C-alpha positions as a Markdown table, in Angstrom:
| # | Residue | x | y | z |
|---|---|---|---|---|
| 1 | Met | -89.4 | -33.7 | -1.7 |
| 2 | Lys | -88.5 | -34.3 | -6.0 |
| 3 | Val | -92.0 | -36.6 | -6.0 |
| 4 | Ile | -94.0 | -34.2 | -3.8 |
| 5 | Lys | -92.9 | -31.3 | -5.9 |
| 6 | Glu | -93.9 | -33.6 | -8.7 |
| 7 | Val | -97.3 | -34.2 | -8.0 |
| 8 | Leu | -97.9 | -30.6 | -6.6 |
| 9 | Lys | -96.3 | -29.3 | -9.5 |
| 10 | Asp | -99.9 | -27.6 | -10.6 |
| 11 | Gln | -100.3 | -26.1 | -7.6 |
| 12 | Pro | -98.5 | -22.3 | -7.2 |
| 13 | Phe | -99.3 | -22.4 | -3.6 |
| 14 | Val | -97.4 | -24.4 | -1.8 |
| 15 | Ala | -94.0 | -22.9 | -0.5 |
| 16 | Tyr | -90.9 | -25.3 | -0.7 |
| 17 | Lys | -88.3 | -22.6 | 1.8 |
| 18 | Met | -88.9 | -20.5 | 4.3 |
| 19 | Asn | -91.1 | -17.3 | 3.5 |
| 20 | Glu | -91.3 | -18.2 | 0.6 |
| 21 | Glu | -93.9 | -15.7 | -1.6 |
| 22 | Phe | -95.7 | -16.2 | -5.1 |
| 23 | Asn | -96.4 | -13.1 | -6.7 |
| 24 | Gly | -96.7 | -11.4 | -3.3 |
| 25 | Lys | -99.1 | -14.0 | -1.8 |
| 26 | Ile | -98.0 | -15.7 | 1.3 |
| 27 | Val | -98.5 | -19.6 | 0.1 |
| 28 | Ile | -98.6 | -22.8 | 2.2 |
| 29 | Asp | -95.4 | -24.4 | 3.7 |
| 30 | Val | -94.7 | -27.8 | 2.6 |
| 31 | Arg | -94.5 | -28.6 | 5.8 |
| 32 | Glu | -98.2 | -28.0 | 6.6 |
| 33 | Ile | -99.2 | -30.2 | 3.7 |
| 34 | Ile | -97.2 | -33.1 | 4.9 |
| 35 | Thr | -98.7 | -32.6 | 8.1 |
| 36 | Ile | -102.2 | -33.1 | 6.3 |
| 37 | Leu | -101.3 | -35.6 | 4.5 |
| 38 | Asn | -99.7 | -37.8 | 7.6 |
| 39 | Met | -103.6 | -37.6 | 8.8 |
| 40 | Phe | -104.3 | -40.4 | 5.9 |
| 41 | Asn | -101.0 | -42.3 | 5.7 |
| 42 | Gln | -102.2 | -45.3 | 6.0 |
| 43 | Ala | -98.3 | -46.5 | 6.8 |
| 44 | Leu | -98.7 | -44.2 | 10.1 |
| 45 | Tyr | -102.2 | -44.5 | 11.1 |
| 46 | Pro | -103.7 | -47.5 | 9.6 |
| 47 | Ile | -108.0 | -47.5 | 9.7 |
| 48 | Lys | -107.7 | -51.4 | 10.7 |
| 49 | Ile | -105.0 | -53.6 | 12.2 |
| 50 | Lys | -107.0 | -56.4 | 11.8 |
| 51 | Glu | -110.0 | -57.6 | 10.9 |
| 52 | Gly | -112.9 | -55.5 | 13.1 |
| 53 | Cys | -110.7 | -53.4 | 15.1 |
| 54 | Leu | -109.6 | -50.1 | 14.7 |
| 55 | Met | -106.2 | -48.8 | 15.2 |
| 56 | Glu | -105.5 | -46.8 | 19.0 |
| 57 | Ala | -102.6 | -44.8 | 17.0 |
| 58 | Gln | -104.2 | -41.8 | 16.2 |
| 59 | Pro | -102.3 | -38.3 | 14.0 |
| 60 | Ile | -102.0 | -36.2 | 17.2 |
| 61 | Gln | -98.9 | -34.9 | 15.6 |
| 62 | Ser | -101.1 | -33.4 | 13.0 |
| 63 | Tyr | -102.5 | -30.8 | 15.6 |
| 64 | Thr | -100.0 | -30.1 | 17.7 |
| 65 | Gly | -97.4 | -29.2 | 15.7 |
| 66 | Lys | -95.5 | -29.4 | 11.8 |
| 67 | Glu | -92.0 | -30.1 | 13.0 |
| 68 | Ala | -93.2 | -33.5 | 14.9 |
| 69 | Ser | -95.4 | -34.7 | 11.2 |
| 70 | Leu | -92.3 | -33.8 | 9.9 |
| 71 | Arg | -89.6 | -36.1 | 11.8 |
| 72 | Lys | -92.5 | -38.8 | 11.3 |
| 73 | Phe | -92.8 | -38.6 | 7.4 |
| 74 | Leu | -89.4 | -38.5 | 7.4 |
| 75 | Asn | -88.5 | -41.4 | 9.7 |
| 76 | Leu | -90.4 | -43.9 | 7.0 |
| 77 | Gly | -87.4 | -43.6 | 4.7 |
| 78 | Lys | -86.9 | -42.1 | 1.0 |
| 79 | Asn | -88.4 | -45.0 | -1.1 |
| 80 | Asn | -91.6 | -45.4 | 1.4 |
| 81 | Arg | -91.8 | -41.5 | 1.3 |
| 82 | Glu | -91.9 | -41.6 | -2.2 |
| 83 | Gln | -94.4 | -44.5 | -2.6 |
| 84 | Ile | -97.0 | -43.0 | -0.2 |
| 85 | Ile | -97.7 | -39.9 | -2.1 |
| 86 | Leu | -97.3 | -41.4 | -5.6 |
| 87 | Asn | -100.3 | -43.7 | -4.0 |
| 88 | Met | -101.8 | -40.6 | -2.5 |
| 89 | Lys | -101.7 | -38.3 | -5.8 |
| 90 | Pro | -105.6 | -39.3 | -6.7 |
| 91 | Val | -106.5 | -37.7 | -3.3 |
| 92 | Ile | -103.8 | -34.9 | -3.4 |
| 93 | Gly | -104.9 | -33.8 | -6.7 |
| 94 | Gly | -102.0 | -33.8 | -8.6 |
């Protein structure tokens, strides 16, 4: 979580706790951000598995629920998660 907070430090719209608000406004749950990031996560859903073949797995969890996406992300292990977030920093906008 520390790396995600660092990458998103300039984004006040991210909630890290349930029902968290920013200046009285509802913010985006960090689980929602992880779900969206998973759709582009090449460790989970690589575009190609070998030359000329597209990966068959699709980020279905990203469309069906935050909890499944979060579990899949957490199962990558702390070091892998942190590296993925750092690699995606330009895409995230941090």
